[in-house]
Backbone bond lengths (Angstrom), bond angles and torsions (degrees), N, CA, C in turn:
res aa  C-N    CA-C-N  psi(-1)  N-CA   C-N-CA  omega(-1)  CA-C   N-CA-C  phi
1 M - - - 1.440 - - 1.512 110.05 -
2 S 1.312 114.86 156.09 1.449 120.99 179.06 1.518 109.30 -142.12
3 T 1.311 117.14 154.51 1.452 118.11 173.25 1.507 107.52 -77.31
4 N 1.306 115.88 146.63 1.440 122.19 -175.59 1.514 107.60 -140.56
5 G 1.311 118.10 120.93 1.440 121.96 -178.17 1.517 114.27 -74.88
6 R 1.282 119.33 -3.86 1.445 121.60 -178.08 1.518 110.03 -80.97
7 S 1.303 115.78 135.95 1.459 121.44 177.78 1.515 108.40 -97.85
8 R 1.295 117.57 119.05 1.463 122.86 -175.43 1.522 111.15 -82.04
9 G 1.324 116.82 117.19 1.433 121.50 168.66 1.518 117.10 81.70
10 K 1.292 120.02 1.94 1.458 119.81 177.86 1.514 109.97 -149.18
11 P 1.325 115.39 138.15 1.459 118.33 179.37 1.510 111.38 -70.13
12 S 1.315 115.92 152.48 1.458 120.70 179.49 1.522 109.09 -90.79
13 A 1.334 116.36 111.71 1.458 121.04 178.92 1.515 110.38 -113.20
14 R 1.314 116.96 3.97 1.457 121.53 -177.21 1.519 110.57 -82.45
15 P 1.329 116.36 142.97 1.466 118.20 173.09 1.520 109.51 -70.69
16 P 1.323 117.82 156.81 1.463 119.47 178.65 1.532 111.13 -59.53
17 V 1.319 115.00 143.36 1.461 121.64 178.08 1.525 107.97 -87.52
18 N 1.325 117.24 136.97 1.458 120.35 174.78 1.520 108.64 -76.58
19 L 1.313 115.87 117.91 1.464 121.56 -177.27 1.521 109.85 -104.87
20 D 1.332 116.15 132.69 1.460 118.86 173.60 1.528 108.90 -83.08
21 D 1.316 115.87 173.94 1.468 120.42 -176.58 1.522 112.56 -61.00
22 V 1.332 117.67 -34.57 1.464 120.44 -179.53 1.527 110.43 -68.58
23 S 1.322 117.78 -44.20 1.468 120.21 177.76 1.521 110.96 -62.25
24 K 1.324 116.42 -40.69 1.463 120.02 176.99 1.526 111.16 -61.90
25 A 1.329 116.80 -40.93 1.465 120.62 178.90 1.528 110.93 -64.69
26 I 1.321 116.86 -39.24 1.470 120.57 177.76 1.521 109.72 -63.21
27 I 1.321 117.00 -45.99 1.467 120.69 178.64 1.522 110.39 -58.81
28 E 1.318 117.27 -45.91 1.462 120.52 -178.57 1.520 111.51 -64.18
29 Q 1.330 117.42 -36.89 1.469 120.29 176.25 1.528 109.85 -62.05
30 L 1.321 117.27 -43.43 1.466 121.08 -179.01 1.526 111.89 -72.79
31 Q 1.333 118.06 -30.89 1.457 119.85 175.15 1.524 110.35 -64.58
32 H 1.309 116.25 -35.25 1.465 120.14 178.35 1.528 110.99 -73.00
33 D 1.335 117.05 -41.33 1.462 121.56 -179.30 1.525 108.96 -151.19
34 G 1.334 115.84 99.01 1.456 121.74 -177.79 1.511 114.04 -65.26
35 R 1.344 117.96 -11.35 1.471 121.25 178.50 1.517 112.71 -100.81
36 K 1.315 116.93 3.95 1.460 120.45 -178.34 1.527 109.44 -60.32
37 S 1.307 116.88 136.98 1.462 121.37 -177.11 1.520 111.05 -70.66
38 Y 1.330 114.88 153.90 1.465 119.68 176.09 1.520 110.55 -61.56
39 A 1.307 117.38 -34.73 1.467 121.11 179.11 1.528 110.51 -63.23
40 A 1.329 116.91 -43.90 1.467 120.59 179.79 1.527 110.85 -67.08
41 I 1.327 116.73 -40.46 1.465 119.92 177.74 1.525 109.58 -64.74
42 A 1.326 116.76 -42.04 1.471 121.55 179.73 1.526 110.65 -57.18
43 A 1.322 116.23 -42.67 1.469 120.14 179.63 1.526 111.04 -64.33
44 E 1.318 117.24 -34.75 1.466 121.53 -179.13 1.528 112.32 -73.39
45 V 1.340 116.71 -36.39 1.469 119.28 -171.84 1.527 113.47 -104.70
46 G 1.329 117.49 -5.03 1.457 120.47 175.40 1.517 115.68 81.30
47 L 1.325 117.55 27.54 1.462 122.37 175.78 1.519 109.54 -118.59
48 S 1.321 116.09 170.49 1.459 119.90 173.08 1.526 108.91 -76.82
49 E 1.326 115.96 160.79 1.460 120.67 177.80 1.533 110.46 -58.99
50 A 1.322 117.37 -41.74 1.469 121.59 180.00 1.529 111.17 -62.73
51 A 1.325 116.86 -40.54 1.466 120.68 179.66 1.529 110.78 -65.60
52 V 1.324 116.98 -39.65 1.465 120.60 176.90 1.519 109.53 -63.71
53 R 1.315 117.02 -45.78 1.469 121.36 179.65 1.536 110.16 -56.68
54 Q 1.335 116.87 -44.34 1.462 121.01 179.74 1.524 111.38 -65.21
55 R 1.312 116.65 -42.41 1.471 119.98 179.53 1.516 111.21 -64.47
56 V 1.330 116.24 -43.41 1.468 119.45 178.73 1.525 109.51 -60.49
57 Q 1.317 117.33 -43.50 1.463 119.97 -179.95 1.526 111.40 -62.94
58 R 1.324 116.99 -40.18 1.476 119.60 177.86 1.534 110.82 -64.69
59 L 1.334 117.15 -39.21 1.467 120.74 178.29 1.527 111.04 -65.57
60 L 1.323 116.43 -38.58 1.466 120.52 176.69 1.523 110.79 -67.31
61 D 1.325 116.67 -45.87 1.468 121.34 -179.38 1.523 111.91 -62.12
62 A 1.323 116.83 -36.16 1.468 121.85 179.91 1.529 111.74 -81.34
63 E 1.326 117.59 -1.25 1.463 124.38 -178.43 1.522 112.89 59.36
64 V 1.349 115.05 30.55 1.455 120.47 173.33 1.524 108.69 -71.16
65 M 1.330 116.47 -32.08 1.465 121.40 -179.09 1.521 109.00 -150.65
66 Q 1.308 113.77 166.37 1.461 123.75 170.91 1.517 106.07 -128.89
67 I 1.305 116.64 151.89 1.466 120.46 171.69 1.518 105.50 -116.07
68 V 1.321 115.24 111.12 1.464 121.37 -174.49 1.524 110.19 -138.52
69 A 1.325 115.82 161.59 1.461 120.71 171.38 1.525 107.11 -86.13
70 V 1.321 117.57 117.33 1.459 121.86 178.56 1.521 107.35 -92.16
71 T 1.328 115.83 124.93 1.461 120.08 -176.32 1.523 110.84 -118.23
72 D 1.306 115.49 163.55 1.452 122.37 167.25 1.526 105.03 -89.15
73 P 1.336 118.16 111.90 1.471 120.13 -175.72 1.529 113.60 -52.32
74 L 1.329 117.46 -36.44 1.461 120.35 179.50 1.524 112.02 -60.81
75 Q 1.324 116.37 -32.99 1.461 120.99 -177.02 1.524 112.83 -79.37
76 V 1.344 117.26 -13.25 1.469 120.17 -178.14 1.529 112.41 -118.42
77 G 1.338 116.44 23.15 1.454 120.56 170.23 1.519 116.80 96.42
78 F 1.308 118.34 3.78 1.464 120.49 175.32 1.525 107.17 -101.88
79 L 1.329 115.42 102.39 1.459 120.47 -168.82 1.522 113.90 -85.22
80 R 1.335 117.62 -7.87 1.456 118.70 -179.41 1.521 110.67 -136.76
81 S 1.320 115.35 118.87 1.460 122.46 173.25 1.520 107.49 -122.24
82 A 1.326 115.51 150.62 1.458 119.29 -178.42 1.520 110.21 -157.21
83 M 1.315 114.75 157.74 1.461 122.19 169.50 1.526 105.38 -106.37
84 I 1.321 116.25 131.50 1.455 121.17 -178.97 1.527 108.37 -116.01
85 G 1.319 115.44 122.33 1.456 120.96 173.89 1.519 108.47 -91.72
86 L 1.327 116.89 130.04 1.462 121.51 -179.13 1.524 110.35 -117.78
87 R 1.330 115.13 137.34 1.453 121.17 169.61 1.521 106.28 -104.61
88 V 1.334 115.56 135.05 1.460 121.50 -171.60 1.519 109.08 -130.00
89 S 1.326 116.06 139.99 1.469 119.82 171.06 1.525 107.19 -101.39
90 G 1.316 116.05 140.42 1.458 118.73 179.53 1.510 112.42 81.63
91 D 1.324 115.21 -150.14 1.463 122.69 -174.17 1.529 111.29 -70.38
92 M 1.321 115.89 116.95 1.471 120.64 179.73 1.524 112.17 -74.83
93 T 1.333 117.04 -23.93 1.461 121.14 -175.16 1.523 111.76 -60.51
94 E 1.318 117.65 -41.30 1.461 120.93 -179.11 1.524 111.06 -62.74
95 V 1.311 116.42 -42.73 1.473 120.60 178.90 1.528 109.80 -66.56
96 A 1.319 117.20 -46.39 1.468 120.60 179.61 1.527 110.72 -59.90
97 D 1.320 117.25 -43.07 1.472 120.46 179.00 1.523 111.39 -63.28
98 A 1.341 117.26 -41.18 1.473 120.59 178.51 1.527 110.65 -62.79
99 L 1.327 116.92 -40.10 1.466 120.48 178.31 1.522 111.41 -63.47
100 T 1.330 117.63 -40.32 1.469 119.93 -177.78 1.525 111.72 -64.50
101 R 1.318 117.48 -21.31 1.468 120.89 179.62 1.530 113.06 -84.94
102 M 1.318 118.21 -6.80 1.473 121.70 -179.99 1.521 109.23 -85.97
103 D 1.325 116.87 127.73 1.471 121.36 -177.48 1.528 112.71 -58.93
104 E 1.310 118.04 -34.83 1.463 121.59 -176.68 1.527 112.85 -72.74
105 V 1.314 116.98 -18.72 1.463 121.86 -176.23 1.524 108.88 -89.78
106 D 1.335 116.88 121.56 1.468 119.40 -177.62 1.528 113.09 -111.84
107 Y 1.336 117.56 -2.94 1.464 119.91 -176.39 1.521 107.95 -158.51
108 V 1.312 116.98 127.90 1.460 121.71 178.75 1.525 108.46 -137.43
109 V 1.320 116.66 129.07 1.463 121.28 175.33 1.522 109.08 -135.28
110 T 1.318 115.17 142.10 1.454 121.98 171.58 1.522 106.21 -89.92
111 T 1.336 116.03 133.15 1.462 119.55 -170.73 1.524 111.78 -128.76
112 A 1.316 115.33 168.39 1.457 123.09 169.23 1.521 105.85 -111.56
113 G 1.306 117.41 140.55 1.458 120.04 -179.57 1.511 111.25 130.32
114 S 1.315 117.00 -148.33 1.461 121.82 -175.83 1.524 112.95 -65.27
115 F 1.311 116.54 -29.95 1.461 120.98 179.89 1.515 109.53 -117.93
116 D 1.321 115.05 149.31 1.461 120.87 177.61 1.523 111.14 -85.31
117 I 1.334 115.64 -33.22 1.461 121.94 -177.42 1.521 108.59 -140.27
118 L 1.326 116.47 141.31 1.457 122.32 169.73 1.521 107.62 -116.27
119 A 1.323 115.91 135.05 1.460 121.18 178.88 1.526 109.00 -132.76
120 E 1.316 115.53 127.39 1.467 119.90 175.15 1.519 107.96 -93.86
121 V 1.341 115.95 134.11 1.459 121.03 -179.13 1.519 110.31 -124.80
122 V 1.323 115.14 149.79 1.459 122.59 176.56 1.522 106.68 -126.22
123 C 1.337 116.14 119.28 1.466 121.63 -175.45 1.524 110.86 -125.57
124 E 1.328 115.18 159.57 1.468 119.92 179.89 1.516 112.28 -68.85
125 D 1.342 117.57 -36.22 1.458 121.40 -177.51 1.524 108.90 -164.59
126 D 1.337 116.70 -176.63 1.460 121.19 -178.60 1.522 112.37 -63.90
127 D 1.334 117.64 -37.86 1.467 120.25 178.57 1.527 111.05 -61.92
128 H 1.310 116.11 -40.94 1.466 121.39 177.82 1.533 109.86 -63.09
129 L 1.337 118.08 -45.00 1.452 121.82 177.75 1.526 110.85 -61.23
130 L 1.326 117.31 -43.79 1.459 121.68 -179.82 1.533 110.96 -61.49
131 E 1.321 116.89 -43.76 1.468 121.30 178.47 1.521 110.30 -63.61
132 L 1.310 116.90 -44.59 1.463 121.38 179.84 1.536 110.46 -60.33
133 L 1.320 116.26 -46.16 1.463 120.61 -179.09 1.518 112.70 -65.54
134 T 1.325 116.27 -51.69 1.462 119.69 -170.39 1.525 113.47 -79.35
135 K 1.302 117.55 -37.17 1.467 119.51 -174.20 1.511 114.43 -96.81
136 R 1.341 117.11 -19.92 1.457 117.56 -174.42 1.521 113.12 -121.49
137 I 1.332 118.55 -50.11 1.465 119.31 -176.42 1.523 111.19 -76.44
138 R 1.323 118.29 -52.40 1.474 120.19 -179.29 1.523 112.00 -67.80
139 A 1.316 117.43 -18.55 1.464 121.53 179.10 1.526 112.78 -82.90
140 L 1.323 117.97 -7.80 1.462 120.32 179.51 1.526 110.16 -65.56
141 P 1.338 117.19 138.01 1.468 119.50 176.45 1.526 110.71 -57.38
142 N 1.318 116.38 139.91 1.468 125.59 176.00 1.524 114.15 78.80
143 V 1.342 120.05 -1.40 1.469 120.95 173.38 1.528 106.87 -80.04
144 T 1.330 116.19 117.03 1.464 120.17 -177.72 1.519 113.33 -99.13
145 A 1.335 117.19 -25.31 1.464 120.34 -179.74 1.526 109.25 -162.75
146 T 1.319 115.10 152.57 1.461 120.70 173.83 1.524 108.82 -134.94
147 E 1.313 115.11 154.34 1.463 121.74 170.50 1.513 106.95 -136.41
148 T 1.325 115.36 130.06 1.462 120.75 -173.88 1.519 110.04 -108.64
149 F 1.328 114.84 130.93 1.460 122.60 177.41 1.525 106.74 -112.21
150 V 1.328 116.45 101.22 1.458 121.88 -176.89 1.524 109.20 -77.26
151 Y 1.321 116.07 132.61 1.465 121.07 178.30 1.529 109.14 -81.57
152 L 1.309 116.23 130.49 1.455 121.46 176.66 1.526 111.67 -96.10
153 K 1.332 116.75 -33.89 1.456 121.26 -178.23 1.523 108.53 -156.36
154 L 1.315 116.61 139.82 1.455 121.73 174.69 1.526 107.18 -86.77
155 N 1.329 116.84 108.60 1.452 120.99 -177.49 1.522 113.28 -91.24
156 K 1.332 116.65 -32.03 1.461 119.71 -179.23 1.520 108.76 -158.09
157 Q 1.314 116.14 135.97 1.455 122.19 176.36 1.519 107.45 -151.16
158 L 1.311 115.75 98.86 1.455 121.29 -179.61 1.516 109.95 -127.54
159 Y 1.315 115.81 154.11 1.461 121.42 177.96 1.516 109.63 -133.28
160 N 1.312 117.61 35.30 1.466 121.24 -176.07 1.527 111.50 -111.55
161 W 1.317 116.42 45.24 1.459 120.42 -177.66 1.507 113.17 -78.22
162 G 1.318 118.21 -1.87 1.457 121.31 175.70 1.514 112.36 81.60
163 T 1.324 116.39 -157.44 1.474 122.59 179.45 1.520 108.62 -134.72
164 R 1.288 116.20 167.28 1.466 122.19 176.51 1.508 109.12 -129.45
């Protein structure tokens, strides 16, 4: 397992949580090894195992982090992944919210630049991607254009950027 800053299926409307040095150290330990025991983390950060367990639970509850198994979609049967750039007229929030509710969509960001929204999708195959694009994403109200960047190979996927 690994910590993953992505929030699955719901937009982040929470203000940033003020993290002390101990909470940051716990997060960094879990970013390095999401399966590390509370006892081992406790020894590293100078708290009891129970205190670490409580802090981790508070961080999870506050959606500061998630502890998930990060996979290579190709290795687990999803043969087509892509990033889709969307151009939107009007309120982008409605489109972004609709995308977050789609099971195939694992990442949504509102951006400045050529695209208003970027959405990463994981599909079983090209037919699945085509159906998702034509019948569900392009059919969303206010979507004026899309551009799809099909992934050929996953070269790097890390979530250990630490804390500030």
